[in-house]
N, C-alpha and C positions, 0 to 999 in steps of 0.2 A: 309517723313522721310524714309531713307533707312537704313537697318541693314546689317552691314558687319561682317560676321562670320569668325574670324581668328583662330578658335579653331583647325582646321586641321593643320595649320602651327605650332601652339603651341605644338601639339602632336608630330610633326616631330622633333622639336629641343629638347623637353623634353626627347624623347626616344633615342636621339643620344648618342653615347659613350662619346662624349665631348660636353655636353649641352651648356656650356658657349661659346665655339667656334662656334657651330652651331647657337646659338641665335645671336651672334654678326654678323655673316655673313648674317643672315636673316634680321636683323634690318638695315643693311647698304643698302639693296636693296629695302626696302619697300618705298612707297610714304611718303613725309614729314608729311602729316597729321596723319599718323599712328605713325611715329617717335615722334610726339608731345605728343602722349599719354604716351610714356615712359619717357618723360622729367623729371618726378618726381623721377626717379632713382637717380638723383643728379650728374650725369656725362654723357658725351656722348662718343661714340666710338672714340678711338684715344687718349683720355685723360688718364693721369696716373691712376686715380681712377676708370676708367671704368671696367677693368678686375676684380678688387676687389669687386666693387659694384654688377656687373653682377653675379659673382660667388656666392656672398652672397644670392642674390635673388633665384638663381637656386638651390643652396644647400638646402635652406629652402623648395622650391617647391618639391624637390626630396623626402622629408620626408612624403609628402602626395600624392605621385605620383599615387598610386593605386586608392584611392577614387576620386582623381581629374580626372584621366584618365577615370574612370567610368562615372563621371558627363559629361565630354566632349563627350564621345562616345554615351551616352544615349540621350543627347541633350534636357534634361528635362527643361533646362533654357529657351528654345525658346518660350514656350507657355506664361509664364508670361512676357517675354520681348515684344512679339508681342501684348499682351493685353495692356501693358503700352503705346505702340505707339497709339493704337486705342483710348485709354482713353484720351491721350494727345490731339489727333486731335478732339475728341468730346468736350473737355473743351475749346479749342481755336477756335472751329467753322469751322474747315476745315483742310486739309492736310498742314503740315509745310514743305515747300520745301527746306529750307535753314539750316536744322539740320539733321545730320546723327548720327547713333549709331554704335559703334565699340565694339565687344565682343572678349575678349582674356584672357590670364593669364600673370602674370609676373611682374606687378607693385608692388604688395605686400603691399606697404605702405598705400594704400587706397582701399576701396571696389568698388569705382566708382570715376570717375574724369571727367574733361571737358577740352575743348580747343576751339580755334578759328583759322581757317586757310583759308586765302584768302576769307573772308566773310562768310564761312560756320561754323556753330556751331557744335561742336562735343561732344557727350556724350559717355564715355568709361565705360564698365562694366568689372570688373576684377573677374573672376569666382572662384579663390582660396578662396575667402571669403564667398562663398555660399554653402559650404559643409553642411552636416546635423548638426543641433544644437547638441552640446554635443560631437562632434567627437574629440575634443581636438587637432585640427590640428595646433594650433599656430596662425591661422588666426581668423577671427571673427565668423565663423560657424553660419552664419545667416540663411542658408537654402534658397532654391529657392523661397519660398513663400514671402520673403521680397524683391525680386527683383523689383517689381513695386514701392516700396517706394524709394529705393536708385537710381534706374535708373530714376525715375520721378524727383528726386532732381537734378540730373545732366542735364537732358533735360531742366529743368528750367534755369539753368546757360547758357546752349547753346542758348536757345531762347533769353535770355537777351543780350548775346554778339552779336548775328547775326541779330537780327531784325532791319530792316532799321529805322533810326532815334532814336535808343536806346540812353539812357543817360548813359549807362555803359561806363567806361573808357577803357575797354579791347580793342575795335577796334583801338583806337588811340595808346594805349600802345603796341599793337602787330602788328602795321603796319610794314611791312618788317622784321618781326620777324623770326629769325632762329627757326626751330621747337624745338630745344633742349633748348631754352631759355624761353619757355612759363611760366614755374613755377617761374622762376627768375623774369620775368616781372610782374606776378600776385602779387608776394609778395612785390612789390614796390608801389602798389596802396594804397591810403589812407584807414585807418581802417574803416572810415564811409562807404566807398564803399564796403569793404569786409563784414562788418556786415550786411548791407542791402542785399547784394548778397546772403549770406547764409540764412538770414531770409526769403527772398522771395522763395528760393529753398525749404526750409523747409515747408513753407505754401503751395507751389504747390504740394509737396509730399503728404501732408495731403489731398489735393483736389483730387489727383489721387486715394488715398485709404482712403475714408472718415471714415471707421471703424477703422483705425489705431489709437492707443493711442499715447500720447505724448512721452512715452518712445521709441516707435517704430520710430517715425519720427525724434526725436532728438538724438537717440542713447545714451540715458541717463537712469539712474536708477530713480525709483520713489523718492528716497531720495534726489538725486541731484536736480530733478525738484522741489520738495517741498521746498528745501532751496532757490532755485532761485525765486520761486513764492513769497516767503517771503522777500527776500533780493535783488532781481535782480534790482529793480529800484534804490535802494540806491547804489548798486554796479556800475551801469551805471553812476549815478551822480558823484560818486567818481572818476571814470576813465575819465569822460568828463572834470573834473577839472584838473586832473593830466596829461592826454595824449592829444596830438593834433590829433584829428580824421581826420583832413583835410590835413595833411602833406604827401607828397609822400615819399616813401622809409622809412616807420616807423621802429624803432628798432626791430630787430628780436625777442627780448625777449617779446615784447608786443604781437606779432603774436602768439608766442608759448603759452603764458599765456591764451590768449582768444580764439584761434581758433584751436589749435593743441591738439591731443590726448595725455594725460599725465597720465600714470597709477598710479603715485604717488598722484594724486588728485581725484581719483575715490571714495575714502572713506572719511567719516567725521573724525575729525571736519573740517568744512569749515568756513572761515572768509572772510572779505573784502580783506585781504592780502593773503588768500589761498582759492580762489573760486574753485568751481568744474571745472573739465576738460571741455574744449570746451564751456565755458559759453557764448561766443560770439554768438553762434547759437541761444540760448534761447533769449538773448537780441535782436538779429537781428529780430527774429520772433515776439516777444511780443511788442517791443517798436519802431521798425523801420517799418517792413513790414506791421504790423497791421494797420498803418495809411492810407494805400492806398486803394482806392475804385475803382469800375469799373471793366471792363472785364480783363481777365488774361493778355492779350497782353499789355494792358496799365499798369497794375501793374508791370509786369516783366521788363518794360523798363524805369521806373521812375528814377529820380535823387535822391541821398541820401541827398544832401546838405540842403534842406529845413527842413529835419528831424533832422539832427545833430545840426543845428543852431537855432532850435526853442527856 
């Protein structure tokens, strides 16, 4: 695994008098596998929404410019990132030559993300989310100590996508993929694949940091997890009856309910009709990923279908 540090580039366009213009000029000249990391912005350069979306991202970043610039200058994120690489290689029994890591700022919507470009798996780390806990930045304020959990999570995705012979649908879905369409392609995959993908990544993050608790690896509160421990199986059975977990291009509202962060569902009361935010991660871990045995490479490349159809 190689680590590509783009933080100097980020400092350059963040400190420009016209950050949105500088960022757009920069993103147009970087390789497509880096552009893929920014596909979650929701538009691409040249589209009508690009200027609006890019400006929103950079305006928010400007509000935490000083602590973020300090983090980038100090480079304290490097030690936990490099530790995660070594820990991953130890778990998989050797170096992984088909996965790379990219570190930058600017996506905003996620603390880390993933991709696949021409057979190479990609794990992206977005440092605006790793400022000191309690800094009230408007991002997640996870602190650099949590980097191994979230970077490990995305490395697991990248391994699943890029390992030869994988049962993931991503290689086929992203064949000849424009770098800006990665997230659009991802959201067309069956829900069963998405749940297993997130469940496996959550399990792998726990293996990277065995001392981490469930709240850390799932990004949930104790109360959310307790409710899901008690009701998750019933919730899954209910959705398996109502939803088609095998259909391509599932309705976006199903993805939003089960896999997306929803601040309106962080607090109780929770019910089957109003489950906790991102409950699909819990279900993916407990009821899908937990069924697979064997070494990590085998686990990460399994098919979801036998689990959903059981």
